N, C-alpha and C positions, 0 to 999 in steps of 0.2 A: 667451440672450436675458439682456441686464443689465433692471436693474429700473427700470419710470421713470423720471423723477424731474422728473413734478408736484408742484408744492407746492403753488399755490393754484388756488381753479377761478378760469375767464379771465374779467377785469374787475371784479374783488373788489376791495377794500382788506383790507391786510394787517392792518391795526389792527383793524377794526372784522369781520375772521373772526377773528383774537384773541381778539378778546372773546365774540364767541357762542359759541367753542370752550372757553371760559372758563366759560359759563353752561349751554353744554346738553351737549358732553362729560364735563365732568369736573362734573357732578352727583351723580350716583353715587358716585364713589371720593372726592367732595369732602365724603358727609356721615359716610363710615366715621370718625372719628375720634369720633362719639354716640358707640358700641360699642361701638367692638373693643378700644379699653383692657380697657375697662368685664369683653369678654367673659373677657378673655384671663385676670386676675386674680379677677370673680365671677363667672364663671361654671360653666359643668357641671362642671368640674373645679379649684377655687380653687386660687390660690397668695400664699405670703406675703405684703407689701409690703415685703420687705427688699432690699436694695442689690442680692445676686445675681440673684432674681428679675426684681426692676423692669431691671436693665441689658440681664439673659436678654431680656426680651423684648420690648426699646428693638431692641436690636441683631439682634435677630429683624425688628421693623418697618423696623427701617433697610433691613439688607439686603434683605429681600423684595421692599418696592417697588422699591430700584435694579434689581436682576437681572428681576423680573416685570413692572415697566411702566417702567421708563426704560431699560431696555436691549436687552430683550425682544422690546416690546408699541412703544414711541416711536421703536426706533433703527432694528427688524430687522423688522417685522412691517405696520409702514407700509409699508414698499416693495413688499410684496407685494403692489400694487390691480390691480384688473380693468379698466383705462380709466380710472382713478383713484375707483373705486369699492371698499369694503372689506365684510366682516362674511364669515359661515361659509358663506353661500351663494355671492358675490360668489368667495372662495376655492376651493369648488368647483368650480364651474363656471369656474374659472380651471387648478385642477391637475388638471381631467378631462378639459382638454384637451389635457396633457401625458400623461397614463397611457391615453389610447384605442388599445383593441388591448392594454393590456398584464394580466397577472391583478391588478392595485393597481387597475385601474378600479374592480371590483365593490367594493372593500375601502374605496375615497376616496369612495366613492358615500355608503355605508353609513353613515362615520364624518361626512360633513358632512350626512347629512341629519338626523343623530341630535344634531350640536351645533345646529342651528336647531331642534331641536325641544324641548333643552333650556333656551333660551330663554326661551322660554313660563315653565318654570317660574320661572326669575329673574322675569321682568317681573312674575308675580304677585306673589313675594315680595318683590321692592325698595320696591315705596309700602305694605306692611302694614309693611314692621321698620322703612324710612326715617319714615313719620309718627309710626308710634306713640315711635321712641326722643326723636324732637322733644317730641312733647307730655306726654313720660314727665317731664320739667323739672319741667314743675307740679309734681309730690308733691314737689319740692325747695323749691320759691316757693310755693303754697299747700297744705300737705299736706290737708286738708280736700278736696282737689278729685280726690284718689286715684281715688273711685270712677267719677271721669269725663272719665279720659283714653280710655276703648273708646267709649263715644258721642261723646266728641270726634272722637276719631283715624275712624271710622266719618263724622260727618259731612265734615269735611273731605275725603275724599278722595270720596264721594258726590257735593259739590260741583267735584272735577277732574276723575270722570268725567261729568258731566254736560255740562260744558265743554266739549270733547271736539268735539262737533256744532259749536262756535263756532269751531273753527279754533284756532293757537298762532300765528297775523303776528302778532296786536297783542300780548299776553302774552310773545311769542318778545321782543319790542322791551325788555322789562327783566328777562330770566332776566340777561344779561350783568352790567348794573349791579348787582345784587342780590345776584348769586356772588361779585362782586368785592368786595363786601362784608362777605359772609360771610365767605372766604378770608383778607381782610385784619382781620378777629375772630380767626379762628384762632391767625394769625400775631401780634397782640396779647398773646391771652392764655398763649400758647407761651411767649412772650419771657418774661413775667413771673414764671412758675412758671421756667423756667429761671433767672434772675434769681438766684430764694432758694437754687437748686439748683443754682450750674453744672455742680460734677463729674458728674450726668448726662449730660454731652456725651461723656462716658468708652466711653457705652456706643455710639459709634460704631466702637470696636472691637469685630471678632468675634469677637476672642479670649471675648467674655462670653454671646455663643451657644452657642458651644463648651462654657465652663464648666458653661452651662445643662444642656444633654445630658448630663454628663458626673456632675454632681451629679444630676440630679433621671431622668433616661434616659424611664422609659415617658410619665411624668406631661409631660413635656418633650415628647414628639413628641405626647401629647394636646392641648399647649398651639398646638401650630400649626392645629389645626383654628378658633380665634381668632383668630388670629396675622393668618388670610389675609382673614379682614374687612377687614382695611389694606386691601389691595389688590380686591378687588371693583370693580368698575364698568371696568376696563384694559381688558376685553373691548369697552367702549361709545370706547375712542381709535380702532379700528380699523374699528368699524360705524360711525361717521358719520363716517368722511375723506372720503365726496364729496361731503359737505355743508360742510367747511369748509376740508378741501386737507390735505395733510401738513404743509407747511413753519407753515400759525396752530396746528396741535393742539401739535409738540415747542413750541412759542415760545410757549406758553399753559405747558407744562409744569413743562421746567425754567428758564422765567424768573420765575411765579408760583405756582402752585399746590404744583408738588413741595414748594418751600421752606415754602409755608405751612402744608403736612399735616407736615413730618418738625417743625417748630416745636413746632404743638401737640402733638402723642404726646410728643415729649419733657416740655414742660411739664405732660403728666396724669405723665407719668413720676415729675417733680421733686414734686409735688403727692404723688404716692403715696408718695415717702422719705419727706415733709416730715409727713405728716402721718399716714401708717398708710391701714389700709383705708376708703372713702367710699362712699356710696352709689351715686353718679354720679360719676366724674374728668374727666367731658369738663365738667360743670354746676360742680362745687363749684372748677373751677378759675378763674371769671369771681368778679368784686366782684359782692359784694350787691344793692350797685345797679343793674348789668347783667343781672342773673338775667333780671326779664321779658320786656325788651327782647332779651334772647339766645332767648329762650323762640322771642317770633316771630320773628325773623332766623332762628334753624335750623328752625321750622317752613316758613316760606317756601324752603325751601334746599334740604328734603327733599318738600313740590312740586311741586318745579322739577325733581328729579331723577326720582320717578314720570311727572313728565311722558316725560323723555326717554325713559324704556323703555315708554311708554303708543306713544309714539310711534316709537320704535322696534320693536314689536309689530306699528305696522300694516305697517310699510315691511318689515319681513321676510313679511308672511303676505301683501304685493301681488308679491314677487319670488316667492314659495314657487307662489302661481297660475299667474305667468308659466310658470316655470319649468317646469309641469305639475304638482305636486307637493298641490297644492290643487282643487279645483272654485273657479267663478267665485263669487265673493261681492260683494256690495254696496257701493261704493266709491264717497265723496261729497267732493269738491276743494272745501277751504276755501276757499282763495285765487284768485284770478285772476289772479294773475302766476309763483306761486310750483308749479310741478305736484305738486313732491314734499312738498307740504301735503295731504294724507288723511284720512279720516274711515272708520272700517269701523264702521258698529252692530255686528255680533253679535260682532267681537272684542271690540268696546269694554265692550260690556255683559256679555261673559261673562269680561273681565279684574277684572271689578266686585265681580261675582256670588264670584269665587274669593276675590279680597281679601279681601272681607267676611266671608269663612269662615275665613282665616287671622286673621284681627283676633280675630274671636268664638270663632278654634276654641285658638289658642294664649294669646292675654292680655297677653300681654305680647311686648316687642321678643327679651331675655333667650332666651324660648322659641323665639318663630320664629329667634336664629341658628342654633341646630340645625340647621334645615333648608336653611339659606342657605348655605353655601358647597359642597356637592357637587355643584351643579347650577352654578355656575364655574370649580369646578376641572377638571369633567369636560368644560365646555368650552373652555378654555384647554389641557387636556390633548389636545386632541382636535385644535384649531388649531394646535398644536406640532406634531403629526403631520402632517396637511396641509401646514402648513410647511416641517420639511424634506423630503416629497416634492418641492416643489416647487423647496427651493437648491438638492437638488442634479438636478432633472431638466433645469432650463433657468440657473439662474445658475452664470456664471462664474466662478471662485477656486479657493482653496488647498482641497481637498476633505479634509485633516486635520482643515485650521480648523475647516471647515464642520461636520465632525463633532465637535469637542466641544464646538463651541455648542453643537450639537443636544443633545450627551449633558448638556450644564449643563443646558440650558433641560425636558428631560424629567424630569431626576430630580428638578428642583425640584418640577416640576407631577406628577410623580405621589407625590414625599412627599407633597403637601398633598394632596392626591385621596385618597391611604389613612388620612391622616388625619383626614381629615372622615368617610372612608365608616364607622370608627365610630360615628359618630352617626349611621346612615343609621335605627335603633330608636328614636330619638329626635325625630326632623322630618324628617331628613333623605331617608326615600321619597317624600314630600310630592312632590317635583322630580323625582325618579324617576320616579314614578307617572306624573304627568300626560308627561315626557318621554316616556316609553315609549306614551302614548296620542297622543301627538299623531303619533310616530314612525311607527305602525301606521299613523294614517291620510294620513299622506303615501305612505308607499310602497303600501298599497292602492288608493290614486286612481292613480299613476303606472304601476302594474302595471295595474290595471283598465282605464284610458282605451289602451294598450298591446292589450290583449285587444280590446276591443271596434274601436280603426282595424284592429288585424286583422280581425275580420269584415267589416268593412266592406268593405276593401281584397275580401278572396277572393270576396265575393257581389258587389261593382260590376262592370258593364259596361264595358271598355276604351273610352278615349276613339275610338279611331280605330276603332273601329268602331259606332260612334253613331252617329259624322260621316258614315258610310258607309251605314248605311240607314235606324234612327228620325231623323236631324236633315232629313235631305232629304224627308220625306216630309210631318212633319209642320203643321199649319196652324203660321201667323205673326200675332203683333200686336204693336205697335208697341211701343216702350220697351224696357228696358233690367233682364233678371234678374239680380240677384246671387247666386249660388247660394254658401252659407259651408260648407265641407268642413274637417274634417280631416288628412284624406288627402291624398295630394299626385298619386294617380292614379286612374283612374276616373271615374265618373258621378257626383256624389252624391247617393243617395237622396231627397231630397226634388226634386230635377231626374224622376227615375222616379215618382216619385209624381204629379207636376204631370201628367207627361204620362200617364200609368195613367190621372187622372181630371178632369182636364181637356182633353184632346188638343190641347197649342196648346208653342208657344214664341214665345218672347218675340224682336223683330230681334235683340236682341244679349243674347249668356250669357257672364256672367260666372264661371268657376268659381273660387271667393278663398279662397286658404290663407292664414293669420295667421300667420307663423312666428317664432319669440322665439329671439335671437339666447344665444350664450354671454359676451354682455358688457353693459356697460348701455343705452350707446346705442348709435342705429343714427344714419347721417349722414341728411342729407335726400333728399341724391343714392344715398342704399344703397336710399330707399324702399318705392319700386316696382321690382317685375320682371313685365314682361309679355309675352305669347308669343303671338300671332295662329294660331290654329287653324285657320283659313278658316269660312266660312258663318255668319259671324256668331258663334262661341266665340275668348271670350280664357279662357288659362288667366294667373290673377295671384298673387304672392306680395308680401303685404304685410310688413315685416319690423318687428319692432320690439326693443328691448333688455329685458332686465329691469327696468332701473330706470324702462320708461316706462308713459304709459297707451293702450290702443289706442284710434285714432278712424280706423273706415274707411271713413268720409264724407271725412277730412279727409284722407287719405290716397288715397281716389281720384280725385280734382282734380287729380291729379300726371301724370293717365295722359293727359293731353289730350297731351304732349308721346310718348307712346308710341304713338298713333296710334286713340288709344281713346277717343271720345266719352263726358264723363258729364254730365249732365243730371238735379239732384237731384229735379227734379218730378218724372219720368219714369223713375225707377228703384225696381224693387222687389227687395227684401229676403228669399231663401228659408232657411229656418233650420230643420232636422232637429230635431228633439225626441225622443231614444231611447229608452226605457223598457225598464230594465235586466230580462233576467228570469232570478233565481240557478237554478243550475243544477246538480246532480254531473252529469250524464250528461258533460257535457265536458271536457277537461279544461283548469287554468286557473287558478287559485285555489280554497284549501279551502273549502267551502262559506258558512262564517261571514263571509269575508272581501268572495265574493261580494253576499251583505247586506250589509257595513259599504259593499260599493261604490254597491252600488245608491239605498242611503238615503242618501248622499252627492249622488249623481244627483239623483234628485229633490228637494232640498235647495239644490242650487246656483241660482244666481243668474242670468236668462236673458241669453243674448248680446245681448239687445237695446240691451241697458243699458251691460254692460260694455264692450262695441264702440261706443256710444255711435250706433246707428242710430236713426232716428227713427221714431217711436211708430207714425206713421201711415201707413207702407210695407213692412214686417215681416209675412210671412205665414211662421209654421210648420206644419211637417206634421210629424209623431208615428207612430212604428213600435216594434213590438217587439224585442229583441236577445236571442239569452240568449247567456251568456259562460260 
């Protein structure tokens, strides 16, 4: 199958979407000039600011941006869309589909889940390093305020996280124009620097990158750990594809963002050649009169970059919940028009807590840079591996050329990952610890739910047997009872307990399962699947994509055309509330994982709110289950 040709979401203006992509998609990579060159020359492995090193770093930055962002992500990875959606979990669902039943299936699942887990580390580090790097400009403008950098950073970040509950619809309207001004400023500053030292453009020649390695060897390899900061945020191109479409993202990159970034990097390089070592080459590139306005603009740009990854964390969490990797969490919709605009209080304040810890623990953007690269390069490497599997399994084309392309991508990603691996003792451990912890939670919940459903199926009474015996003898009362169950066969525990204690059945009984597809959206005509079992019983499946929010009452209203009458005020919803009892007596998971699963289950949000059930029509029936 050839990749989808979707360019822009239907009914959307190309110009509006392109402006939105500039404001949201490129917020992260757009703020990289604040710290990438600074860390390359004055980070853990400082370099001399002579021509060989400046040309070498600039050549590496240029070719890294072109290979990793322009060619790999913008041209190729964006073609691997899951019905228009991107991101590691969307790619996992896509690749899992073509590897089902093969030995690759398990490996792909582990890779995709770990990539999603690493994203949470990235979403903690990005706000901290971005806002810190912008506020640090105050040290140049007013040195006596250097002691206030951390408090100001924390105040800005606290305001950002407090704002999340109000939604991003209104402030999102400002993102595009602010980032356009930001990129124009980057380009203008870069042009001024290049005009003073135009020879810096010679660094476009890859010879200077090779010469840098021949000259410095191991030090040049270590420098890659800082050069990679120039491409951080490239993964956002893929993750945000569903919001803006492939064509606007490409147009914004090649027509506006890429030239502005490269001009600024080369302008900073020209400054270093002309002036030698400077404390902060980005802010030093600006004229004195523009320094304070630039600090304000940089702060706004970093807040936008932070907003993008926070919103991304909400989206990834919602996908993980619907795909069965996380328990239900409270989800609030912040826009009546855009279903994708959501707020998750638990995720928001968890991120806020860890971001504050990072600011207080690492103190500066330079220290945080050591923690940044490992999460990004790890995610990029995993995405390349999954993309390679998809390409060879599903795409048509010359296998030799595809193999050569994948080999280049893997080589670049692996080199950058190894260069960042040496920073693990100096802060790179943080995203790995976060990633491993989140990965453990994801796989534990997935496995635990599998064991739980297995137990429920094994103990459930077959529907046919129940209809022949219990259903005929039970007293019937008016109305409709909807029994929600995660298993697709057998009588739900809630119904059996209702029969046991109340000795009645409703006139109409619906055995309802919400099924999540491996694609982002399900069409209205596919939403409901209804089977009449006779004797007032129906088996109903409601289908949703992993980007949709389930609304059970709204879906049941579609049942009329299937012969299933639905009267909201005559319908009761019965939910099973399982209390997990960890035990080593049964085969399953290790005991500590069962304890973790039980804790996650106890703290999961109620199905009533998650499925948008009316609070006054819900009956919960509890039971204890050993796994």
